[in-house]
Residue, then its C-alpha position, 0 to 999 in steps of 0.5 A: m148888317q141887314r144881310i147878316l140878320v137875313i142869314a141868321l133868320s134863315a138858318a134859324v128857320l131851316s133847322p133851329a136847334w131849340a126845336q129839333q124834337f118837340h116844338l120848343a120856343p126860342p129862349d128869347a121868345p116873348a110872353t105875348i104874341t100875335i098869331a093872326d093879325s087883323a088882316e086874317p079873316g075870322s072872329r078875333l080871339v085872345v087867349r091868356g093865362r098862366v103856366l102853373d106847376g102841380d102846386g099852383r106856383p107860376v112856371t117861369g120861361a115855359s115854352i109854349y107852341a100854339y097852332h090852329t086852323d084858319a076860320t074855314g077849318v084848314y091848316v094850310p091852303g088847299g088842306a082838308g081835315a087834319a092835313g097840314n097840321d105838321r106845318p100849320r100856317l097859323y102858329g106861334y112860339l111864346r115863353s111864360d114871363a116871371d109870373g107864369r103869364y102868357a097871351f096870344s091874339t089870333i082868330k077863333p079856328g074853324p072846325y075841320p070841313a066835313a068832320r064832326i070834330p070841335a074847333h080847337v087850338h093845339f098846345e105843346v108846352a115844356a119847362p125844365g123839371h116838368a113833363d112835356r104836355t101836348y093837348e088842345i083846348v076846345f070851346a064850351d059852346d062848340p056844337f061838335l063838343s061830344s060826351d067823349f071830349r067832355a069825358r077826356a076834359r075831366d083830367p086836368l092834365g089830359a089831352v083836352a081842356i074845355v074853355t069858355g070865352r067871354p065877350g071882350a073889347g071890339g067883339t073879341l072873344e077872350v079866353s082865360h086858360d091856365i096851363r097845368l104841368r106835372a113835375r117830372 
């Protein structure tokens, strides 16, 4: 039994049919995950919210792929800047629940070393009947948050969303972020 499970997992990791073109979550992905556990260095971060359609109704079963750098600002050991963002070490797949809710715990990412780009978490979101959305959240208190990023964040369906964290239990930074999707 265990050997069969290992073979099935290996096949899924090597070439998952559900993730061929866009990073799609498996159909049975949970709505709540841990991207970085307590052993990962960095400040704890929890991101939670809902996936909503253009009318503010919850979207059930939306695929969410989230990824980010580690606390030092790299995606992979030895990387620099955006190097390795095609194969990040800290990532996760989720599906929104019946009320459109999702949540993940991780660490707050660091900004790219030797760059003036705000720390960010990437999102790829897809749901039947809705346009796919690829964007990133940046933190309102980030010292590298420029007027360009602020301008780009004015579009609620754009490529940047600015989030504000609040202190949570045990020093965790908590972010509430609703994902908006446009109908196709």
